[in-house]
Each structure stands twice: as structure tokens, then as C-alpha cells.
C-alpha positions as MATLAB code, in Angstrom:
seq = 'MAISLPDARQLSDEVLEALRLRALHGCELGFTEADIAELVGVSHETVSRWWTAYAEGGLGALPGNRTGRPIGSGRMLSDEQAGRIQEQIDHQSPEELGIPAALWSRKAVRDLIRRECGIDLPVRTVGEYLKRWGDTAKVPRRHAKGQDPEEVFEWLDEKYPAIEERAAREGAEIHWCDETGAAADEHPRKGYAREGRPAWIEVPPPHIRMNLVATITNEGEVHFLTYKESMTAALFIEFLEESLRETTRKVFLIADRLPAHEARVVADWIAAHGDRIELFWLPRYSPELNAEESLNNDLKGSIGAEGLPGRAADLRSRMEWFMSQLLRLPERVRSYFQHPYVRYAAGV';
ca = [
     259.872  257.997  137.100;
     263.216  259.983  137.592;
     266.431  257.543  137.638;
     268.499  258.535  140.420;
     272.389  258.138  139.680;
     274.724  257.120  142.289;
     277.353  259.459  143.703;
     280.664  259.288  141.327;
     282.824  259.467  144.467;
     281.563  256.201  145.211;
     282.451  254.487  141.855;
     285.697  252.159  141.586;
     288.581  253.770  139.823;
     287.875  251.757  136.674;
     284.358  253.049  136.402;
     285.282  256.262  136.935;
     287.848  256.221  134.327;
     285.276  254.946  132.056;
     283.085  257.741  132.633;
     286.138  260.285  131.876;
     286.575  258.767  128.410;
     282.946  258.899  127.712;
     282.761  262.389  128.711;
     285.381  263.545  126.515;
     284.091  261.729  123.669;
     280.967  263.666  124.337;
     282.681  266.818  124.088;
     284.555  265.842  120.969;
     280.971  265.127  119.167;
     279.819  268.675  120.297;
     277.699  268.081  123.457;
     277.961  270.757  125.865;
     279.518  270.240  129.329;
     276.518  270.662  131.235;
     274.375  268.113  129.374;
     277.366  265.489  129.829;
     277.821  266.198  133.401;
     274.022  265.508  133.641;
     274.414  262.247  131.854;
     277.223  260.796  133.855;
     276.288  262.361  137.266;
     279.084  264.647  137.934;
     279.404  268.330  138.510;
     279.761  270.907  135.504;
     282.980  271.911  136.987;
     284.300  268.463  136.845;
     283.585  267.688  133.271;
     285.177  271.188  132.656;
     288.453  270.317  134.478;
     288.611  266.992  132.646;
     288.104  268.720  129.107;
     290.672  271.237  129.963;
     293.242  268.855  130.890;
     292.845  266.580  127.843;
     292.765  269.805  125.142;
     296.177  270.742  126.762;
     297.782  267.610  127.288;
     295.766  264.865  125.888;
     294.781  261.727  127.714;
     298.097  261.726  129.751;
     297.093  264.884  131.266;
     293.934  263.903  132.996;
     294.227  263.638  136.704;
     294.895  260.078  137.983;
     293.898  260.806  141.517;
     290.185  261.483  142.801;
     289.248  265.026  143.026;
     286.188  266.822  144.696;
     285.075  266.640  148.451;
     285.012  263.406  150.241;
     281.093  262.650  150.620;
     279.492  264.290  153.577;
     282.145  266.988  153.833;
     281.233  270.546  153.254;
     277.584  270.158  154.648;
     276.382  272.852  156.544;
     274.088  270.636  158.776;
     275.493  268.488  161.329;
     274.134  264.850  161.550;
     272.355  266.020  164.980;
     270.572  268.934  163.323;
     269.780  267.034  159.793;
     268.306  264.274  162.086;
     265.899  266.731  164.051;
     264.794  268.452  160.836;
     264.108  265.144  159.218;
     262.260  264.212  162.532;
     259.926  267.249  162.257;
     259.049  267.305  158.512;
     258.244  263.571  158.910;
     255.964  263.758  161.658;
     254.452  267.564  161.875;
     253.047  269.936  159.549;
     254.311  273.395  158.720;
     251.473  274.971  160.634;
     251.966  272.713  163.772;
     255.564  274.144  163.791;
     254.618  277.794  163.155;
     255.980  277.772  159.479;
     253.710  279.615  157.044;
     253.190  277.158  154.386;
     250.507  274.684  153.479;
     253.078  271.960  152.531;
     256.743  271.045  153.233;
     258.271  272.747  150.256;
     261.906  273.602  149.756;
     261.465  277.091  151.019;
     259.494  275.934  153.804;
     262.161  273.357  154.883;
     264.787  276.429  154.762;
     262.892  278.578  156.809;
     262.463  275.597  159.362;
     266.292  275.160  159.312;
     267.104  278.858  159.491;
     264.833  279.140  162.542;
     265.794  275.740  164.307;
     269.737  275.874  163.427;
     270.219  279.518  162.819;
     271.651  278.390  159.201;
     270.632  280.279  156.222;
     270.690  277.678  153.099;
     269.957  278.396  149.488;
     266.791  276.650  148.306;
     268.897  274.494  146.192;
     270.991  273.382  148.782;
     267.793  272.569  150.896;
     266.437  270.535  147.624;
     269.796  268.525  147.803;
     269.267  267.808  151.449;
     265.689  266.560  150.824;
     267.059  264.255  147.923;
     269.689  262.757  150.303;
     267.069  262.171  152.899;
     264.906  260.285  150.596;
     262.233  262.867  150.280;
     260.558  263.610  146.774;
     257.837  266.192  145.665;
     254.574  264.497  145.370;
     250.945  265.541  144.771;
     249.507  265.931  148.556;
     246.891  263.907  150.107;
     244.110  265.845  151.273;
     242.196  265.861  154.605;
     239.759  268.550  156.234;
     241.110  270.591  159.312;
     237.836  269.698  161.242;
     238.592  266.076  160.953;
     239.008  264.400  164.362;
     241.714  261.717  164.549;
     240.146  259.928  167.436;
     236.742  259.542  165.616;
     238.986  258.227  162.686;
     240.809  255.987  164.822;
     237.605  254.870  166.540;
     236.262  254.093  162.981;
     239.262  252.261  161.592;
     239.942  250.238  164.779;
     236.517  249.483  166.077;
     233.114  250.629  164.218;
     234.179  249.370  160.692;
     235.381  246.183  161.987;
     232.283  245.625  163.638;
     230.003  246.378  160.751;
     231.897  244.259  158.495;
     231.826  241.431  161.218;
     227.879  241.985  161.260;
     227.385  241.734  157.681;
     229.191  238.633  157.191;
     227.165  236.989  160.099;
     223.709  238.332  158.621;
     224.532  237.926  154.899;
     224.354  241.492  154.522;
     226.005  243.656  151.710;
     228.210  246.837  152.512;
     227.209  250.016  150.492;
     229.387  252.968  150.137;
     227.525  255.992  149.072;
     228.670  259.517  147.953;
     227.456  262.335  145.582;
     229.528  264.202  143.147;
     228.765  266.821  140.826;
     230.390  267.405  137.149;
     230.603  270.526  135.026;
     230.783  270.541  131.123;
     233.840  273.152  131.124;
     236.005  270.812  133.339;
     238.972  268.908  132.024;
     241.465  267.555  134.684;
     243.742  265.865  132.147;
     246.756  267.545  130.679;
     247.082  268.506  126.946;
     250.462  268.702  124.717;
     251.581  271.915  123.091;
     254.980  273.342  121.663;
     257.254  274.704  124.187;
     256.580  278.419  124.809;
     252.921  277.878  123.775;
     249.847  277.255  125.878;
     247.655  274.151  125.566;
     244.071  275.377  125.017;
     240.541  273.907  124.819;
     237.010  275.306  123.697;
     234.781  275.197  126.987;
     230.992  275.326  126.728;
     229.221  277.764  129.172;
     230.229  277.111  132.896;
     226.531  276.680  133.991;
     226.099  273.368  132.386;
     226.279  270.895  135.460;
     224.893  267.408  136.551;
     225.066  265.492  139.702;
     225.321  261.816  140.664;
     224.373  259.764  143.809;
     225.769  256.138  143.970;
     226.912  253.269  145.931;
     229.355  250.813  145.427;
     230.525  247.676  147.128;
     233.902  245.621  147.395;
     232.388  242.925  145.409;
     232.160  245.178  142.544;
     228.350  246.068  142.776;
     227.302  249.745  141.463;
     223.925  251.635  141.948;
     223.458  255.003  140.698;
     221.042  257.873  139.800;
     221.738  261.152  138.014;
     219.984  264.527  138.869;
     220.255  267.943  138.015;
     218.929  269.731  141.260;
     220.400  269.724  144.577;
     220.400  266.512  146.648;
     217.188  266.494  148.957;
     215.896  263.969  151.407;
     213.099  263.252  148.896;
     215.478  262.632  146.164;
     217.814  260.394  148.396;
     214.965  258.373  149.392;
     214.151  257.902  145.848;
     217.546  256.443  145.148;
     217.356  254.094  148.350;
     214.114  252.819  147.012;
     215.469  252.027  143.648;
     218.701  250.592  144.907;
     216.573  248.307  147.276;
     214.512  247.014  144.330;
     218.065  246.081  142.575;
     219.140  243.883  145.364;
     217.871  241.034  147.364;
     220.163  241.065  150.401;
     220.231  243.456  153.477;
     222.062  246.718  152.808;
     224.608  248.384  155.421;
     224.807  251.715  153.828;
     227.954  253.881  154.809;
     227.452  257.487  153.938;
     228.505  261.093  155.212;
     226.381  263.490  157.178;
     225.011  265.569  154.253;
     221.916  267.548  155.647;
     219.856  265.529  152.981;
     221.058  262.267  154.573;
     220.428  263.288  158.306;
     216.940  264.621  157.630;
     214.261  263.430  159.976;
     212.302  261.998  156.839;
     215.060  259.662  155.933;
     215.695  258.469  159.525;
     211.866  257.875  159.505;
     212.262  255.978  156.309;
     215.314  253.980  157.263;
     213.524  252.866  160.566;
     210.371  251.832  158.430;
     212.694  249.541  156.348;
     215.087  248.292  158.857;
     214.689  244.607  157.642;
     216.244  245.534  154.379;
     218.692  248.643  155.445;
     220.763  250.015  158.094;
     222.778  253.495  157.996;
     226.101  253.919  159.176;
     227.806  257.522  159.432;
     231.734  258.081  158.188;
     233.784  260.063  160.599;
     233.168  263.826  159.862;
     235.377  265.368  157.275;
     236.646  262.445  156.081;
     235.903  261.748  152.449;
     239.262  259.938  151.808;
     237.875  257.019  153.758;
     235.222  256.408  151.233;
     236.154  254.304  148.427;
     233.676  255.975  146.094;
     235.927  259.157  146.187;
     238.051  257.035  143.585;
     235.019  256.438  141.311;
     234.276  260.181  141.539;
     237.705  260.984  140.353;
     237.423  258.345  137.589;
     234.038  259.738  136.469;
     235.120  263.123  136.025;
     238.385  262.259  134.374;
     236.264  260.362  131.767;
     233.704  262.879  130.848;
     235.900  265.175  128.629;
     238.231  262.487  127.178;
     236.260  262.714  123.756;
     235.809  266.546  123.926;
     233.620  268.592  126.272;
     229.803  268.149  126.037;
     227.994  271.230  124.659;
     224.706  270.596  126.553;
     223.157  269.366  129.847;
     221.651  266.296  128.218;
     225.086  265.400  126.620;
     226.707  265.684  130.052;
     224.262  263.555  131.605;
     224.292  261.014  128.952;
     228.096  260.769  129.214;
     227.781  260.117  133.010;
     225.094  257.515  132.760;
     227.270  255.921  129.892;
     230.311  255.516  132.131;
     228.268  254.389  135.211;
     226.578  251.729  132.956;
     229.847  250.541  131.605;
     230.808  249.994  135.420;
     227.792  247.779  135.841;
     229.810  245.371  133.640;
     233.240  245.813  135.007;
     233.094  244.799  138.875;
     236.757  244.264  138.594;
     237.317  248.172  138.055;
     234.914  248.893  140.868;
     236.877  246.660  143.130;
     239.962  248.666  142.309;
     238.463  251.625  144.148;
     239.231  250.025  147.198;
     242.744  249.415  146.726;
     243.743  253.178  147.452;
     245.940  253.020  150.756;
     243.135  255.262  152.554;
     240.276  252.683  151.832;
     242.129  249.520  151.608;
     240.825  248.556  155.111;
     237.312  248.039  153.212;
     238.603  245.749  150.539;
     237.531  242.792  152.184;
     239.318  239.267  151.361;
];
């Protein structure tokens, strides 16, 4: 996590004087002016001015008064313009505002400022504005374009609370279901290498793949099945039958609308076992609302942790080993429900 230094213009005279002395001492020790400026939180030009004055006249030649622009001076955007830009990037996407970008990058914000305010700012200056507004670069959360916000709202505000209330009243368990696939040549983690040299890894053939269907509960329960072929209605029913043999309470199953899940034969099987299981659909295009997404990411991150598997049997073995470990780690399963998008389903 990067440390944000306070603006030196906000420091007291005593603290600023101490910074000058430390900066000069660093120059005497051979550190570059640029490195010193970065460390003490002032501009390179300020350190250069201090050192030049000291070299020519000693400590007595150092400026006793404050230099530099007052805070807020020299800014290109007025407070009103800055507020309007902030409001737009806080609540609208670039696409919604007609900016050709997938995310709010410095370049995208620069283009917005140019269009809205008629001011052409360097990308670096835009970055300073974003930092001043409290915006930081983040890995984006993803959701599908086809997602219906009203359907999501109804799920969070009405449908899931009703499912939760019924489950408590009837003594049922809520199981979250999802499928995922893993490839032997996938390795989502990073590796270290010398500067200027790439990190590299030997990968097996790309056709080695294995799939998993699983359910989890916010109490830490896990059920799973690995399979090589594509998910079919028959295979889904096989998994459900096995899951019911492992449970004693009624199951409220929450799943997405995968074609295999919506097959008529599955609906008939669910109806025939209505005393043991009911099926509820997540909002369309909303995988982030399913806690099992965190399990899928956890699984894929662990498969290649000790080297990539070279055979399909090895890949399957690693997937099953990971899932078997989860059976003994209910607290880890419960942690999947702590992601901000699925905390609504964490229970008490």
C-alpha cells in the first residue's frame, strides 16, 4: 500500500526547516536530488534550489520564507468544473458519457475534461487531480452488459430475503451452485525475475482441462463433483442426487440459468423431489452475486501453486484435493460470503 505524504506547504516552519536539513544531508551523502525530493515530499526543483543556495552560501543562504505556489493556486479547473467532473466519473461510466474507454483511466478523464470544460490537460496533471479527489487505480469489478439492474434490485430487496425467511421457517439449507473449468496451463499468480528479464514458466499442452460443479452454504458446507465432459442435464441430476444423499435437510438450491440447469428433464426431477429440493434462479448475467465465484478463483489459484500439472489425471487430482480440504475448512468456505457483492447472503 503506497504511503501518501502531506503537502509540504501545509507543514509548520519548524518541520519544513528539518526537512531542508535532512534533504541537504542526503545531497552530501550522494543521493540524487530526485530521490530526496521523492522521500521528503517536495518537488525536485525545490531540493535543487535548497542545494544551490547551500553550496553557494552555506546554511545562512537558505531561504527563510516559504516558496512555491499557495495550495490551490495554478489549478486549471475551477472548483465548479472539478466538482462536475468528479460527479460524472463517480456515477457514470465512460461509455454512458460517450468517452471511448472501458474504464475511467487518466486518458479517459482527460478526454472528458477536454469535452466538458474545453481545457486540454497533460495526462500527468489529470493524475494529480484524481489523486487530490481521492481516486486510486483499482482492478475493476466486472458485470455483464446484459444485466438488468431492476432484476438485481428485486433479487436483493425481495426475492432472496424471502428465500432466506422461508429457509429459516422450514429448516432448509440454502446451497449456492456453480460450475467452473480449469486448464493445466493456467497460472494466475505472478513470479519474480531480474529487472529487464521476463518471468517464465513451462506449460503443458493447452488441451488438458477439467471441470467442477459444486455447492456451498454460508455455514461452511461443501458438495462437489469433477467431470471432463461438458455439463449436461443428466450430469447435473447425478450431482444433485449425490448432494441429497449427503444432506438430511431440505435444500434450497440457487443457480444460474445454464441450459443444462433449465432443461425439462431437470425441472421434472426437481418437481419429483419437491419435498427435498427447490430450485431458485439468480438474476441473469449476475455471477458476482454468487458466493461460489470466490471459491472458483481460490481453486484456480491453488492448482498451479506447486508446478503445473502435466496430465488430466493430475489436474483432476489437484482439484479434488483442494475441494476435499475445504470439507474440513468451513471457516474458509464462510469467508467466501464476505466479499462485498455477496455479503447479503452471509447470514448472521
